[in-house]
C-alpha positions, 0 to 999 in steps of 0.5 A: 674036627668041626672045632679044628676047623673053626679054629683055624678059619678063625686064626687066619680070617680074623687077621686077614679081615683086619689087613686087608680092610687096613691096608686099604685105608691111608693110614695102612698105606702109609704103615706100608710105605715106611716098611719099604722105605726103612729098607734104603737106610740099611747099608748093605754095601758094607757086605757086598749087597747093593741098594736093590738087593737090599730093598728086595729082600724087604719085598720077599714074602718070607721077610715081609712076612714079619711085617704083617706079623707085627699086627696080627692079633695072635702072633708073637714078637719079631725076633733077630732069629726068625728074621735070620732065617728068612733073610738067610734062605733068600740068600742062600736059594739065590746062591748069594754068599754072605758070611753068617755074622753078616746075615745075622748083623744085617737081620738085627738092623733090620729088625731095630729100624722096625722097632724105631719105627714102631715106637716113633710113629703114632699111627702104628700105636694105634693100630696096634692098640685096636689090636691089643697090642703094645709096642714095646713088647718088641723091644724084648730080643733074647737070641743066641747069636752062635746058634743063629750063626752056625744054622745059617752057615749050614744050608741044610739046618738053615732050611730046616729053622726057616720052615720051622718058623712056621711049625704050630706043635698044637697042631695034627696035620703034617707037611713035608717039605723038601727040595725039588729034584727037578729043580735045576740045582749043582747044590750037594746038599739038597738031598739031606733036606726034609723038615716035617711041619705041623699045621692046621690044613684048614687055615693055610700058612702065613706068607712064604711058607711056599717057595719055588724049588720046594716039594710039599707032601700032606702026610697022614696015616692013610694016604700022601697026598702031593703039592697041587697047586697054591693060592694066594689071599692077603697074607695067607698061603692056600696049598692044594693037595692031589 
């Protein structure tokens, strides 16, 4: 138990400490500005999304999570699939109808623009070098476009796939995510959605895990504990169950 607590805290806090200190520096602020400015180059009008909506997508926790993952020492590469699930759920939960093909292409455009910035910006390469990460690793992106579009086109599958991006198979704690039936909604698929996410409850969650309109339950052999409150610290979210 002590080992799991220590591992969870290290994984969460190591990235938090670096990002917290770096984001306050001039270089860190410069990198964040590049991320937000990037969305001005995404032409959402071609699919009926105005500039304000596209810029909002870039500031949501679910999407900006991948900005921070780029600099987390233990995180993998940012993929088109993961971004598609994040962009897809932001649009779906706001009832903004966009074809699955266009959601995938929009996500791919975001990823491509970000990679261009990673490769062409010396200050970013310096930051990643400190973390032992190679910018060019992010060029890899093997994804199944048919699977992505099929998932985005089904709101139940989309929700499950989105929350599964937080799944840690090696961990033992389980948080069950479902739709909050008290929320005002006309979506008939809500009663079909449920996802069990394995995690380490001591290390918190990457940003974007907590979303309004969803229920969270900590599952164990002894009991089930319901969501009580959520606190944010830097790039992580800590859910308290009661």
